[in-house]
C-alpha positions in Angstrom: -22.1 -13.2 4.0 -22.0 -12.5 0.3 -20.8 -9.2 -1.1 -23.4 -6.9 -2.6 -23.0 -5.2 -5.9 -23.7 -1.5 -6.4 -23.3 0.9 -9.3 -19.5 1.0 -8.7 -18.9 -2.8 -8.3 -18.8 -5.0 -5.2 -19.6 -3.4 -1.9 -18.0 -4.8 1.3 -20.4 -6.0 4.0 -20.7 -4.0 7.2 -18.5 -4.9 10.1 -15.1 -6.6 10.0 -15.1 -8.5 6.7 -13.4 -11.7 5.8 -9.9 -10.8 4.7 -10.1 -12.8 1.4 -12.4 -15.1 -0.4 -10.1 -18.0 0.2 -10.2 -17.5 3.9 -14.0 -17.5 3.8 -14.1 -20.7 1.9 -11.4 -22.5 3.8 -11.5 -21.0 7.3 -7.8 -20.5 7.4 -6.1 -19.4 10.7 -3.8 -16.5 10.2 -0.2 -17.2 11.5 1.6 -14.2 12.7 5.0 -12.9 11.5 5.7 -11.5 14.9 5.0 -12.7 18.4 5.5 -9.2 20.0 2.6 -6.8 20.3 3.0 -3.1 19.8 1.6 -0.2 21.8 -1.1 1.5 19.8 0.0 4.9 20.9 3.8 4.8 20.3 5.0 5.4 16.8 7.6 3.1 15.3 10.1 5.9 14.8 10.5 6.4 18.6 10.2 2.8 20.0 13.3 1.7 21.8 15.0 -1.3 20.3 13.0 -1.0 17.1 14.2 -3.5 14.6 12.5 -2.1 11.6 14.7 -2.3 8.5 16.3 1.0 7.7 16.3 2.2 4.1 19.5 2.2 2.2 19.4 6.0 2.1 19.5 7.3 5.7 17.1 10.1 4.8 13.6 8.7 4.8 10.2 10.2 4.9 7.5 8.8 7.2 9.9 6.0 8.2 9.3 4.1 5.0 10.4 5.1 1.5 13.9 6.5 1.2 14.5 9.6 -1.0 16.1 7.3 -3.6 13.1 4.9 -3.6 10.7 7.8 -4.1 12.8 9.1 -7.0 13.0 5.7 -8.6 9.2 5.2 -8.3 8.6 8.6 -10.0 11.0 7.6 -12.7 9.3 4.3 -13.2 5.9 5.9 -13.4 7.3 8.3 -16.2 8.7 5.3 -18.0 5.3 3.5 -17.9 3.5 6.5 -19.2 5.9 6.8 -22.1 5.0 3.2 -23.1 1.5 4.4 -24.2 -2.0 3.6 -23.1 -1.2 0.2 -21.4 1.8 1.7 -19.6 -0.3 4.7 -18.5 -2.8 2.4 -16.9 0.0 0.7 -15.0 1.4 4.1 -13.9 -2.1 5.1 -12.7 -2.2 1.8 -10.7 1.1 2.6 -9.1 0.0 6.1 -8.3 -3.2 4.8 -6.7 -1.2 2.4 -4.5 1.1 5.2 -3.4 -1.8 7.5 -2.7 -3.5 4.8 -0.7 -0.3 4.3 1.4 0.1 8.0 1.9 -3.4 8.2 3.5 -2.6 5.6 6.2 -1.7 6.3 9.8 2.1 6.7 10.3 2.7 3.2 11.7 0.6 1.5 9.0 2.2 3.7 6.3 5.7 2.7 7.4 4.8 -1.0 7.1 3.0 -0.5 3.8 5.9 1.3 2.3 8.4 -1.5 3.2 5.9 -4.1 1.9 5.6 -2.2 -1.3 9.4 -2.0 -1.8 9.8 -5.7 -1.0 7.0 -6.9 -3.2 8.0 -4.8 -6.2 11.7 -5.8 -5.8 10.9 -9.5 -5.4 8.2 -9.7 -8.1 8.7 -6.8 -10.7 6.3 -8.6 -13.0 3.4 -7.9 -10.7 1.5 -4.6 -11.3 0.6 -2.4 -8.4 -3.1 -1.4 -8.2 -5.6 -0.8 -5.5 -8.1 -3.5 -4.5 -11.0 -2.3 -2.2 -8.8 0.7 -1.6 -5.9 -1.5 -0.4 -2.4 -1.7 -2.0 -2.4 -4.8 -4.1 -0.3 -6.4 -6.8 -1.7 -8.2 -9.8 -0.3 -10.7 -12.3 -0.3 -10.4 -16.1 -3.9 -11.5 -16.2 -4.9 -8.7 -13.9 -5.6 -11.1 -11.0 -4.6 -10.0 -7.5 -1.8 -12.1 -6.1 -1.0 -10.3 -2.9 -2.4 -7.3 -1.0 -1.7 -5.3 2.1 -4.5 -4.5 4.6 -3.5 -1.8 7.1 -4.6 -2.2 10.7 -6.5 1.1 10.6 -8.8 0.0 7.7 -11.1 -2.0 10.0 -9.6 -1.1 13.4 -7.7 -4.4 13.7 -4.8 -4.7 16.1 -2.4 -5.7 13.3 -1.9 -5.2 9.6 -2.2 -8.1 7.2 -0.3 -9.5 4.2 -2.9 -11.5 2.2 -2.8 -13.7 -0.9 -5.6 -14.4 -3.3 -6.1 -17.7 -5.2 -3.8 -16.6 -8.0 -0.9 -17.1 -5.6 0.9 -20.4 -5.9 1.1 -21.2 -2.1 -0.6 -24.6 -2.3 0.5 -27.1 0.3 -1.7 -30.1 0.4 -5.3 -29.6 1.4 -4.8 -26.7 3.9 -2.4 -23.7 3.7 -2.3 -20.2 5.1 -3.1 -17.3 2.8 -3.1 -14.4 5.3 -0.3 -13.3 7.6 -0.4 -10.8 10.5 2.3 -8.2 10.2 3.1 -6.2 13.4 6.4 -4.5 12.7 9.0 -4.5 10.0 12.3 -6.3 10.7 14.9 -8.3 8.8 12.9 -11.5 9.6 9.7 -9.9 8.3 11.3 -8.7 5.1 12.8 -12.2 4.5 9.5 -13.9 5.1 7.5 -11.5 2.9 10.1 -11.9 0.1 9.9 -15.7 0.4 6.1 -15.7 0.3 5.9 -13.5 -2.7 8.5 -15.5 -4.5 6.6 -18.7 -3.9 3.3 -17.0 -4.9 4.6 -16.2 -8.3 6.5 -19.4 -8.9 
């Protein structure tokens, strides 16, 4: 089903959409980063045996960004704005991503925050911006490389880390471009970092 265009740009079709244009063209099956499900009613912060990566600073808000990370992001936004018009646009993109993450349900927000920290640390050359309201990260040409779709956006049972065609993940004639993300863990962090590093290589 093709996207329609309105006054404000492309409009997503009704119902659960295709997660990216690549998936629609290639019919890619989404491998999962985790084989364990999570109860929809139990927040990550109270789950027994939760393996979500703790932040370096023990004091965190919403189980995601640490106080130090929040301070660093504010400082970075100020630096970008000081660079002039182009920097201000990047700062606005960063703020839009942080606002998008802040509006998510607690479990989704905790995942999105850790994804944001990992992507920006692994690929500082990518610029945060929203894409269809989702946190996304674009290359120097403004093309989206990677994005995070929270489970609550379309009432899916898992969140998704997705890659667009600007990502360098090519592997023969068929390769995955979308990954289910259930919970944050050392394994998930390592996998996300590896994928992002490959995507920008």
